[in-house]
N, C-alpha and C positions, 0 to 999 in steps of 0.2 A: 457751735463750736467756738471756743476761746479765741480771740483774735491773737495771731501770732506777732511778736514783736522782735526787734533785733536780738534782744537779750535772751530770747527763748529759742530762737530758730535752730541753735547748735545742738540742741539735746532733745531727748524724748519728752513728751509731755505728761508722763505718768502722774506726777504729784498734781500738776494741775487738773488733770482729767479726775483724779481721786477728789480733789477739793470740789470741783464743780458737780459731780455726781452726788457727793454728800450734802451739799448745799441744796440742790434742786430737789432732793429727796425730802427735804425738810420744808419744802413749800415756798422757797425764795425765789422770785422771778429770774428767769434766765438773763435778761439784760442787766439786772443789778448784780448778778453773780460775776458776770463778764467784767462788769466796770470795777468790781471790787478786786477780781483776780489780776486785772491790768496793774495793781499796785502791790500784788504780792510777788515776793522774790524768795528763793532758797539759797542759804548760805552755808559754807562749810565752817563749822566751829571746831576749834582744837584745844585740847587740854591734856594736863598730865595723864600718862598712860598707866592704868592699873596693870597688874601681872597677867591677867588673862585677855588683855585688849590687844589689838593689833597695832604695832607701831609704824606711824606715818611719817615721823620726822623727828627733830629735836629742837629745843630751844637752849641757849647758852651753850657752854663749851667751846670747842674748835670746830671749824667747818671743814668738810672735805672740798677742796679746790682742785680744778684741773692741774695736771702735773705742769710745773713751770710757771705758773700763774702766781704773781705776787697777791699779798693781801689786798683787798679792794681800798682804796683810797691812799695807798702807799705812794702811788706815782705823783701824787700831789702834795706829798709830805704830811698828810693826815689820815692814817688808817682809820677805818671806820668800825665800830663796835658791831659784832655779829649778834643778830637778834635770834634767827631761827632759820631752819631748812626743812622742805617738805619734799616727800618722794611722790611725784605726780601719779604714778602708777598705782600707789597704795591708797590714795585718796578717793573718798566716796564721790560718785557723779553728783552734780546738781544742776538742775535746768538752769540755763541762762549764764554758766560759766564754761566758756570753751577753753577750759585749762588743757595743757598738753596731756597726751595720754601717758607719756613716760618722761623721764628725765627727773632733774631736781631744780627746785627753785629755792635760792637763798637770799636773805634779807639782811641788809646792813644799814644801820642808822645812827648818826650822831644828833641825838635829839636837839640838844641845845644850839649847836650851830645851824641845824637845817631849820629850826623854827625861825632863826633870826634871818636867814637868807632865802626862804621859800615862799615868802609871801605873794599871793596872787599868782605867780608863775609855777610853783611847784617844782622848780629847779634850782636847787642850791649847791650841788656837789658834794652834799654831806648826806645823801642817801642814795642806795643802789640795790637793785634787784638783779642777780646773776642767774641765768638759766644754764644749766649743764645738761646738754643732751645725754640720752642714754647711750651707753658704750663708751663714754669719755673716760679715759684713765685719770682717776683722781688719787688724792693722797691727803692724809689729815695735816691741815696747815699748821706751821710753827707760829706761835705769837709774833707780832711785828717787834722788832727791837726795842726793848725797854717798856713793853706793854704787857708783860706777863702777868703782873700784879698791880700795876700802877693805877691810880685814879685819875681821869682825864675830864672831869666834870667838875662844875661848881659844887654840886652835892657830892657826898661821900659814896660814889659809886664806882665800883671797879670796872676796868676796860672788859676783862673777861669774866663772864658770868657763870655761875653753876650750870651744868648740863642736866637736862631732864628730857626723857622720851616723851613723845606726843602721839595721842591718838585723835581720831576725827570722826565727826557725824555731821548731819545735815539738819538744819532746822529752818522753819519758815520764818520770814522776817516781813515786817509792813513798816512803812514810813511812820515817824512819830507822830506826825500830825493826824494820823488815820485812827490811832488807838489811845491817845492821849489828849483829853480835853484841853488841858493848859497849852500844849504845842499847837492845837488846832486855832486857837485865837490868833496866833502869828503865822498862819498858813496863807498861801498865795490866794489870789481870788479864784483860780480854777479849782484849787484844792477844797476850798469852801463851798464852791458850787457842787462838787462831788459829794461832799458830806451832806449837803441838803438832799441830793438825789438817792443816797443809801438809807433807805427807810429800815433795813434789817441790819444796820452796822454792828450793833452789840451781838447779835446772833452770829454774823459772819466772822467777827474777832474772836469770838468764843469757840467757834468751829475750828478755826486754824489752831488754837492752843489745844484743843481736844485732838486733832489728828497728828499734831506735832509738839508735843508737851516739852516746854523748856526744860533743858538739863543744866544743872549746875556744874561748875569746874572749868568753863571755858575762858580762855584769855586771848585767844588770836582768831580772828574771823577772816574768811575768805568769801567775798560777795556780799550781798544784801545792799544796805544803804550806809551812807555816811552817819556815824554817830554825831549827835549834837553835844559837843562838849564845852563846858563853861560858858562864858559869855561871848566867845569869838564867833565871828561868821564862819559857817561850814565851807568846806572846799568848793561846793557848787556855787556859792555865792562870791567867792574869791575868784574863780575861773571866770564866772559870768562877767564880774566887774573888769577882769583884764581883757576879756574878749571884746568888750564893748567901749573901753576906754578912749580908743583913738575916735570912734564915732561921736561920743560925747563931747570930746575935746573940739571936734570939728564942727559940731552943732550946739555951741553953748546957749542957744536960745531955746532948745528942745524943751517943751514943757515937762515939769516934774512928772506929771501922770503918765506922759509917754515914756519918759526914762524908766519908771517902775514897771511899766507893761514889758518893754523890752527886756529888762533884766529878768523879770520873771519867765518869760518866753524863753530866754537863753538857758536859764537855770533848769527848766523843763527838759530842754534839749540835752542838756550835759547828763542829767540824771537818766535819761533814756539810753544815752550812748556810752556812759562811762560806768565802770564797775569798781568798787573798792577791791583792790587785790590782796590787801592785808590792812587789818586794823587792830591794834593792840596797846595796852597800857606800857609805857616804859618804867623802868626801875625808879624813875623819879616820881615824886608824888604829884607834879604840876604839868607834865607832858604826856601826850598821847600820840601815837604814831598812826599816819594814814597813807596807804600807797593807793594811787588810782591809775586805771589804765583804760583806753577805750576798748570796747569789745572787739573792734576789729583788729587793733593791735594784739590784743590777747589771744585771738584765734591764730593770727600770724607769727604769734611768738616774738613779737617785736618789743622785748621787755626794757630795751634801752629807752623807750618812749615812756616808761612809767613816770609819774609826778609823785612827789611826796609833800604832804601838808602836816606837818607836825603841829598839832594844836596845844594851847596853853588851857590847862584846865580851871584856872582861877579867875 
C-alpha cells in the first residue's frame, strides 16, 4: 500500500490507488511507484464555465457577504479587491484537500500592496480569505464608497472586475523538479537522490498525463504545489528563511553547508504540511497571487491563519 501522509489522510485514496494499480500493471516495481506517488498531488482547477457545465463559483463582480458585514479591508481604510468565490459543496473532492464540505470561500487581494508587505511572513493585511458557513444569511455587497469604477493600482486596472461563472475539475500535479529537467538542476539534495532512484521516471510521468490529461482554460488552482514564478524565491523558501532567521542570527558561525541543509529540511517540512489554498494570475501582467494554509488549519476551518505570498513575475 502507498504510505499515508498528512496531506492524504483526510480523503479516500481512489486516485492514488488507480495510479498505483496502473503503474504496477506496466511492470514498474512497487517501491518505485510508492516513492513517485509520495510526490503526486491532486488539485482542483477552476475556469470559465460553459453553458452545460456545473457552476461552482464566480470570479469578479460583487461578492455575497454576511448581512451586516462590511467590505473586507474597509475597517483599515483600504478595501480589498474581490478575486473570486467558490461554493465548497459544489467543488469536486480531491485527495489531500480537507476543504469544508459546505459553505463558501471568498478571496480578496490587493496584489501591489501585498507583494510589498508580505515578504517572508505572508501577512500584510492586504489579503484575506473569508469563510461563510452554510446557512449564513448573505447579501450581494455594495461597492465600497468611491470604488465602483475607480482604478486603485499603478497599472490601469479597475477595482471591480467583470463577473464570470466558474466550473471546476481535478488534475494531477507534480513538483516542477520531477518532470522538468531544467528545474531538476536546482532541486534539493534529497530531490536529486530521488530522481536517481526513479528508473522509470519518464513512464511514470507519462502515466499521470494519460490518467489525468491536462485541460486548457484553468486560471485558478486549489491545492497542488506552489508555482515557480519569475526569478523570485518560492513561498516555501521565504517561509523557511523566516522560520530559521533567529537560529541563524544566534549562530553566526554555523557552516554554510549546515545552513543549506537546515533550510532544505525546513522547506521539505513546509511542503508536506502546507497546501496552496489558491493560486491565480492577477489582472496585472507582473503579479501572481498565492494563498497558503497548513493542512491542519484547513481541516479545522481556521482560514484566518491563511498566508499570502504575492509573487512578482519578472
